[in-house]
Each structure stands twice: as C-alpha cells, then as structure tokens.
C-alpha positions in Angstrom: 4.8 11.9 43.2 5.6 14.8 40.9 9.2 13.5 40.9 8.0 10.0 40.1 6.0 11.4 37.2 8.9 13.4 35.9 11.0 10.2 36.0 8.3 8.3 34.1 8.3 10.8 31.3 12.0 9.9 30.6 10.8 6.6 29.3 8.2 7.9 26.8 9.0 6.6 23.3 11.5 4.0 24.5 9.7 1.5 26.8 6.8 0.3 24.6 4.9 -2.0 24.8 5.3 -1.3 28.6 4.0 1.8 30.3 6.4 4.5 31.3 6.6 4.4 35.1 8.5 6.3 37.8 9.1 5.3 41.4 10.5 7.2 44.3 11.3 5.7 47.7 11.5 8.0 50.8 12.2 7.6 54.5 11.9 10.1 57.3 15.1 12.2 57.7 16.6 13.4 61.0 14.6 16.5 60.7 11.4 14.5 60.2 11.1 15.5 56.5 11.0 12.9 53.8 14.4 12.0 52.3 14.7 10.2 48.9 16.7 7.0 49.2 15.9 5.4 45.8 14.4 6.4 42.5 13.9 4.7 39.2 12.1 4.7 35.9 11.2 2.1 33.3 14.3 1.4 31.2 14.5 1.3 27.4 12.7 -1.8 26.0 10.5 -1.9 29.1 12.9 -3.6 31.5 14.0 -3.3 34.3 10.9 -1.7 35.7 10.9 1.5 37.7 10.3 -0.2 41.1 13.2 -2.6 40.5 15.5 0.3 39.7 14.4 2.3 42.8 14.8 -0.7 45.2 18.2 -1.5 43.8 19.4 2.1 44.5 17.8 2.1 48.0 19.2 -1.2 49.1 18.6 -1.9 52.8 17.1 1.6 53.2 14.0 0.4 51.4 12.8 -1.3 54.6 10.1 0.8 56.1 10.1 3.3 53.3 7.2 4.9 51.4 7.0 4.2 47.7 5.5 6.7 45.4 4.7 5.0 42.1 3.1 6.6 39.0 1.2 3.4 38.0 0.1 0.4 39.9 3.0 -2.1 40.3 2.6 -5.3 38.3 1.5 -8.5 40.0 2.1 -11.0 37.3 5.3 -12.8 36.3 6.3 -12.0 32.7 9.9 -11.5 31.5 10.6 -10.0 35.0 9.3 -11.0 38.5 6.3 -9.0 39.7 7.1 -5.5 41.1 4.5 -5.8 43.8 6.3 -8.9 45.2 9.7 -7.0 45.1 8.2 -4.1 47.1 6.8 -6.5 49.7 10.0 -8.4 50.0 11.9 -5.2 50.4 9.7 -4.4 53.4 8.2 -1.0 52.4 5.6 0.2 54.8 3.5 2.4 52.5 2.7 2.7 48.8 1.2 5.8 47.2 0.0 4.9 43.7 -1.1 7.5 41.3 -3.2 5.3 39.0 -4.6 1.8 38.8 -3.3 -0.1 35.8 -6.2 -1.2 33.5 -4.2 -4.0 32.0 -6.3 -7.1 32.9 -3.1 -8.9 34.0 -2.7 -6.2 36.7 -5.9 -4.2 37.2 -6.1 -4.0 41.0 -4.1 -7.2 41.7 -0.9 -5.3 42.5 -2.7 -3.1 45.0 -4.5 -6.1 46.5 -1.2 -7.9 46.9 0.4 -4.9 48.7 -2.6 -4.6 51.1 -2.6 -8.3 51.8 1.0 -8.0 52.9 0.0 -5.4 55.4 1.3 -2.4 53.4 -0.7 0.8 53.6 -1.8 1.8 50.1 -3.2 5.1 48.9 -4.4 5.5 45.3 -5.2 8.6 43.2 -2.5 11.2 44.1 -1.8 13.1 40.9 -4.0 10.7 39.0 -4.9 13.1 36.3 -1.2 13.8 35.5 -0.5 10.0 35.6 -3.3 9.5 33.0 -1.6 12.1 30.7 1.9 10.6 31.0 0.6 7.1 30.0 -2.2 8.2 27.7 -0.9 6.1 24.9 -0.5 2.9 27.0 -4.0 3.4 28.5 -5.5 3.9 25.1 -3.9 0.8 23.7 -5.3 -1.2 26.6 -8.7 0.4 26.7 -9.4 1.0 23.0 -7.0 -1.3 21.2 -5.2 1.5 19.3 -2.3 3.9 20.1 -2.6 7.5 21.0 -2.3 9.6 17.8 -0.6 13.0 17.7 -0.9 15.0 14.5 2.0 17.5 13.9 1.5 20.3 11.5 4.1 22.9 10.4 2.4 25.6 8.4 2.1 29.3 7.6 -0.4 31.3 9.6 -3.1 30.4 7.0 -2.5 26.7 7.2 -0.3 26.1 4.1 2.5 23.5 4.1 4.0 24.2 0.7 3.8 26.4 -2.4 1.9 25.2 -5.4 5.2 24.0 -6.8 5.9 21.9 -3.8 8.5 24.0 -2.0 8.3 23.5 1.7 11.8 23.7 3.2 11.7 25.5 5.4 8.4 27.1 6.4 9.0 27.0 10.1 12.3 28.0 11.8 15.1 26.0 13.3 13.8 26.1 16.9 10.5 24.5 15.7 12.4 21.9 13.8 14.4 20.9 16.8 11.2 20.7 18.8 9.8 18.2 16.3 12.9 16.0 16.9 11.9 16.1 20.6 8.4 15.0 19.7 9.8 12.1 17.8 11.8 11.1 20.8 8.6 10.8 22.9 6.7 8.7 20.5 7.0 5.0 19.6 6.4 5.5 15.9 6.3 8.3 13.4 3.9 8.0 10.4 3.7 9.6 7.0 1.8 9.1 3.8 3.5 8.0 0.6 3.1 11.4 -1.0 5.0 13.1 1.8 7.7 10.4 1.7 8.1 11.0 -2.0 8.0 14.8 -2.0 10.3 15.3 1.1 12.5 12.2 1.1 12.6 12.5 4.9 14.7 10.6 7.5 12.0 10.8 10.2 14.7 10.2 12.8 15.6 12.0 16.1 18.7 14.0 15.4 19.2 15.7 18.7 22.8 15.3 19.8 23.3 12.0 21.7 19.8 10.8 21.1 20.0 9.5 17.6 19.6 5.9 18.8 16.3 6.8 20.3 14.6 7.3 16.9 11.1 5.9 16.6 9.8 3.2 14.2 9.1 4.8 10.9 5.7 3.9 9.3 4.7 4.7 5.7 1.2 4.4 4.5 1.5 3.4 0.9 -1.4 1.6 -0.7 0.1 1.7 -4.2 3.7 0.9 -3.3 5.0 4.3 -4.6 7.8 4.7 -2.0 11.0 4.7 -4.1 13.6 2.0 -3.3 16.2 4.8 -3.4 14.4 6.9 -0.7 16.2 7.5 2.6 13.5 5.6 4.4 14.3 2.4 2.4 18.0 2.9 2.2 18.4 3.2 5.9 15.7 0.7 6.9 18.3 -1.7 8.4 19.5 1.0 10.8 16.1 2.4 11.8 13.1 0.1 11.8 10.8 0.9 8.9 7.3 -0.5 8.4 5.4 -0.1 5.1 1.6 -0.4 5.3 0.1 -1.4 2.0 -2.8 -3.4 0.4 -2.9 -7.1 0.7 -2.9 -7.5 -3.1 0.3 -5.5 -3.7 2.8 -6.5 -6.4 4.8 -9.5 -5.0 8.1 -8.6 -6.7 7.9 -5.0 -5.4 7.1 -6.3 -1.8 10.0 -8.6 -2.0 12.3 -5.8 -3.1 11.3 -3.8 0.0 11.9 -6.8 2.2 15.4 -7.3 0.8 16.2 -3.7 1.8 15.1 -4.3 5.4 11.6 -2.8 5.2 9.0 -4.7 7.0 5.7 -4.9 5.1 2.3 -4.8 6.9 -0.6 -5.8 4.7 -3.8 -3.9 5.5 -7.4 -3.7 4.4 -8.8 -0.8 2.3 -12.1 1.1 2.3 -14.5 1.0 -0.6 -12.5 3.8 -2.4 -9.3 1.8 -2.2 -7.6 3.8 0.5 -5.9 2.1 3.5 -8.2 1.9 6.5 -6.5 4.1 9.2 -8.2 2.5 12.1 -7.2 -1.0 11.0 -3.7 0.2 10.7 -3.7 1.7 14.2 -5.1 -1.4 15.6 -2.4 -3.5 13.9 0.3 -1.2 15.4 -1.3 -1.6 18.8 -1.1 -5.3 18.5 2.7 -4.9 18.0 2.9 -2.9 21.2 2.9 0.6 19.8 1.3 3.1 22.2 2.1 6.5 20.8 2.1 7.5 17.1 3.3 10.9 15.7 1.8 11.7 12.3 3.8 14.1 10.2 1.9 14.3 7.0 0.6 14.7 4.5 -2.7 16.3 3.9 -4.5 13.1 2.8 -3.4 11.1 5.8 -4.3 14.0 8.1 -7.8 14.2 6.6 -8.3 10.4 6.9 -7.5 10.5 10.5 -9.4 13.7 11.4 -12.4 12.5 9.5 -12.5 9.3 11.6 -11.9 11.2 14.9 -8.6 9.4 15.3 -6.5 12.4 16.2 -6.1 12.7 19.9 -3.5 15.5 20.1 -2.7 18.3 17.6 0.6 20.0 17.8 0.6 22.9 15.3 3.7 25.0 14.5 2.8 28.3 12.7 5.4 30.4 11.0 4.8 34.2 10.8 4.0 34.2 7.1 1.0 34.1 4.8 0.9 32.1 1.6 -2.7 32.4 0.5 -4.8 30.1 -1.6 -1.9 29.3 -4.0 -0.4 27.1 -1.3 -1.0 23.5 -0.4 -3.4 23.0 2.5 -2.2 21.1 5.5 -5.3 19.0 5.6 -7.1 17.6 2.5 -10.9 17.7 2.3 -12.7 15.1 4.4 -16.3 15.7 3.6 -17.3 18.5 6.0 -20.7 19.8 4.9 -21.7 21.6 8.1 -20.1 22.7 11.3 -21.2 19.7 13.3 -19.0 17.5 11.1 -15.7 19.3 12.0 -13.0 17.8 14.1 -13.2 19.7 17.3 -10.3 20.3 19.8 -9.7 22.0 23.1 -6.6 24.3 23.3 -4.2 23.0 25.9 -1.2 25.4 25.5 0.2 28.1 23.3 3.9 29.2 23.4 6.6 30.8 21.4 8.9 28.5 19.3 11.6 30.9 18.1 9.9 33.2 15.7 7.1 30.7 15.3 4.3 29.8 17.7 3.3 26.3 18.7 -0.3 25.5 19.7 -1.2 22.2 21.4 -4.8 20.8 21.3 -6.6 17.8 22.7 -9.5 16.1 21.1 -12.9 17.0 22.5 -14.7 14.0 24.1 
C-alpha cells in the first residue's frame, strides 16, 4: 500500500478534477512472498485511471491477484468505464483499499460491487496517509472548496521586502527550487494583484523537464490593476491564467484581458469592496481545482487567514533579520486577542540550503 500511495503522489497537481490514485497488483511468488505484477497511477488530466494502468501492465497475471488501491475504485461510467468492473473482469481475488471515496457517485458502491462479485475486500490500511495524499480532492467533495496552502518566504522576523520593495532574493536558491516543486504538486497558484504588480512573476514550474506541468495561475484583482504588459498576461496563452475580479469591472479592460488569453472570473465582494476569498475558492472548486498554492501578498494572506481558509502553511525563513522597516508577510486581519489568531500545528521542520522550511497544518 505504501508503494501505491507513492505512485498516487506522482499525479498531484496534474490529475484534477480527479483524485490522485495509485494501484499495485501482487501475486504469490515461488518463495511465497508477494511479487508485483502490475502498477499504475492516475495519468495527467485524470485518465487513464490507476487501476486501468496496473491491469494493463499485469495482463493475464492479474487473475487471482491482490490489488492494493489508495482510494476506492470508481463504480460509475464517466469518460472511462468503471474501475471496479475492470478489476472484477480481470479476475482479482482480493482488494485492499486504503480509503472509501466520499464522492456520491462512488461512496461505497465500488467496494460493494467488488464484494458482490465474490472478491475479498479490506478497507482502511494506511487510511491516514491516503487522506493526506488526497486532502485536496476530499475537501472539494466534502466542503466545496480546494485545499489551500499558503507559502511564505521571509526573514527570521517575518519580513518579505524592504520598505522600498526590494525582495529578490530573501531566501536562497535551494528554497526557490523547492517552491517550484510546490507548484508542481498544486492545481493552481494564486497571488494578489499587488504581488503581481510588484514582482511581475511567471508563477510557473521551471524544474528541468517539468515546465509543461505548471499550474493554472490565478490573480485576485478587484480593481483590474494587473498590467497588460505583465508576464502573467503576456504568456496567458501558453499557461492558463484566470483573473478574479468584481462583477462590475470596466468592460473594455476586461475585453483587453480576454484578447490576451486571460480568462476572467467575476466574483462577489464584501462590504469593504474586497473580493470574497471563500466565494473565489468555491468557484475554483466548481471548475475542478482541488489544491491551491497561495504565494502572496500580505493582504491576500490576511484575508485567507482571517477566514480560517488556510489549511497548510509552508514557511521558508532566511537567516537574516530586517526589523520593523520591512514589509510584513501578513497584513492586519483584526486580531484583538489571542483567541482570534490563526492557529496551526507544526508538522515538520527541515533545512533548505542555508534557510529552514517549516510546515504547519491548520488546527481543527
């Protein structure tokens, strides 16, 4: 099952709106120990599914095999035939499923179909790890929004730029490469218009050989401040770029973005005129997005933290101190007492070149 989970992780960021699933088929070897005869994982775009891949590789050896699957096999016919049916037709004898799929189209139906066909089914092995792998997919199904990871790259005292706006580069090269890896594992990367203006970022994955795996780029821009000459706009036809703005935005400006290949998403605002972050996330989920990486700036970070919408926090800290002259990573979000803070649980701390990276999960 750990192998199946490792295979599933290969699909993160590239299989949405589908879950990232891994499947391993084993038979008893001559020495009585399990021998892998087929393995597969969900392919880019969500098809073929993991089970189909594993069965194809196993061929006739799938008959009588045990299938280890990181998520319950589908039992409905969509753009591909149901995987539960394929496993039954292949003649497997046992299925070990890490996690039941909460999608109403599946939710127990795949397991029931396997059992009805006389296949032994065990559920729950490595279930916690399977939940973590598909945390984004599960959140979209259960809560109607994607998983949100906030990435911060700061000094030790939480500053992201000097008072003059200089920010390149606070953290080192190893940390910057790690951020490209984060982008690879997310469906979309989001920034506010201020960050887009100040940094003119690409927001792509520039790891060698993985450039085509760049996520959708999402810009929160209530006032349509994103320059038409920015890199996000200029290369919108090569890398999907979505601009989230107010419903009453200037029509000629919106048309100009559209002519450049930018897709405009019109969103509601709160009473202060800011874009509603939850409404935006729900709109992204309806488009199939399961995992969003937020890369700034401070106002967007505060809007999400203030609404308890940050599920993971990945914080890169450089070994330098800037003091109060620097720009804070998170803008004020109305904290008047400790009970109003956004609280997290530390999951990991490790070195990142000369920097350190801390990973946190939102407290329930």
